[in-house]
C-alpha positions as CSV (number, residue, x, y, z in Angstrom):
1,R,34.1,83.3,-88.5
2,P,37.6,81.9,-89.0
3,D,39.3,84.7,-86.9
4,I,37.8,83.4,-83.7
5,S,37.7,79.6,-84.4
6,F,40.8,78.9,-82.3
7,A,39.7,81.0,-79.4
8,V,36.3,79.3,-79.4
9,S,37.8,75.9,-79.6
10,E,40.1,76.5,-76.6
11,L,37.3,78.0,-74.5
12,S,35.0,75.1,-75.3
13,L,37.4,72.8,-73.4
14,F,36.4,74.5,-70.1
15,V,32.6,74.7,-70.6
16,S,31.8,72.2,-67.9
17,A,34.0,73.9,-65.2
18,P,35.0,77.5,-66.3
19,G,37.2,79.5,-64.1
20,Q,37.6,83.3,-63.7
21,N,40.4,83.4,-66.3
22,H,38.0,81.6,-68.8
23,M,35.2,84.1,-68.1
24,Q,37.7,87.0,-68.7
25,A,38.7,85.4,-72.0
26,V,35.0,85.1,-73.1
27,K,34.5,88.8,-72.3
28,H,37.5,89.7,-74.3
29,L,36.3,87.6,-77.2
30,L,32.8,89.2,-77.0
31,R,34.4,92.7,-77.0
32,Y,36.5,91.7,-80.0
33,L,33.4,90.5,-81.9
34,Y,31.5,93.8,-81.0
35,G,34.5,95.8,-82.3
36,T,34.9,93.9,-85.6
37,S,31.2,93.5,-86.5
38,E,31.6,95.7,-89.5
39,L,34.4,93.6,-91.0
40,G,33.8,91.0,-93.7
41,L,35.2,89.2,-96.7
42,L,35.4,90.9,-100.0
43,Y,35.5,88.8,-103.2
44,S,36.5,90.7,-106.3
45,K,37.5,90.0,-109.9
46,P,41.2,89.5,-110.5
47,K,43.0,92.4,-112.2
48,N,46.3,90.8,-113.4
49,S,47.1,87.4,-115.0
50,G,49.4,85.9,-112.3
51,L,48.9,82.5,-110.7
52,M,46.8,83.8,-107.8
53,D,44.8,86.1,-110.0
54,R,42.9,83.3,-111.8
55,L,39.2,82.8,-111.1
56,N,38.3,80.3,-108.3
57,V,41.7,79.5,-106.9
58,L,41.4,77.4,-103.7
59,W,44.5,76.9,-101.5
60,G,45.0,76.2,-97.8
61,F,47.3,76.0,-94.8
62,V,47.4,73.3,-92.1
63,D,49.1,73.4,-88.6
64,I,49.2,70.7,-86.0
65,D,50.5,70.9,-82.4
66,W,51.0,67.3,-81.1
67,A,50.2,67.0,-77.4
68,G,50.6,70.7,-76.9
69,C,47.9,71.3,-74.3
70,P,49.7,71.4,-70.9
71,D,46.5,70.4,-69.0
72,S,45.3,67.4,-71.0
73,R,48.3,66.7,-73.4
74,R,45.8,66.7,-76.3
75,S,46.8,67.7,-79.8
76,T,45.4,70.8,-81.5
77,S,45.0,71.1,-85.3
78,G,43.7,73.8,-87.5
79,Y,43.4,74.7,-91.1
80,A,42.5,77.7,-93.2
81,L,41.2,77.5,-96.8
82,M,41.4,80.5,-99.1
83,L,39.1,80.9,-102.1
84,N,40.1,83.8,-104.4
85,G,42.2,85.3,-101.6
86,A,39.6,85.4,-98.9
87,A,39.3,82.9,-96.0
C-alpha cells in the first residue's frame, strides 16, 4: 500500500533496537490500517477527452531528502507512480 510505505520504511530503521516511541508508532500504523481496510483504488474509463483522460496514462512524482535523517544522516527518497489517476 503506497499510503504506508514511508511509515514502514522509517520504522524498519529501528527493527533491531526499537524504543517505546517506535512501538507507539507501530500501534498507530496498525490502527490506521484497521480503520482504512475498506479503502481501495478504483480504475474507471475516462469521460472527457483531456490529456489526463486518455487510456493508460502513466505519470509520477519523485522526492529526495539528502542526509535528512538526524540520527544517521542518511538520505531518504520516494516516488509515486500513477496509472490512470490511481497510485
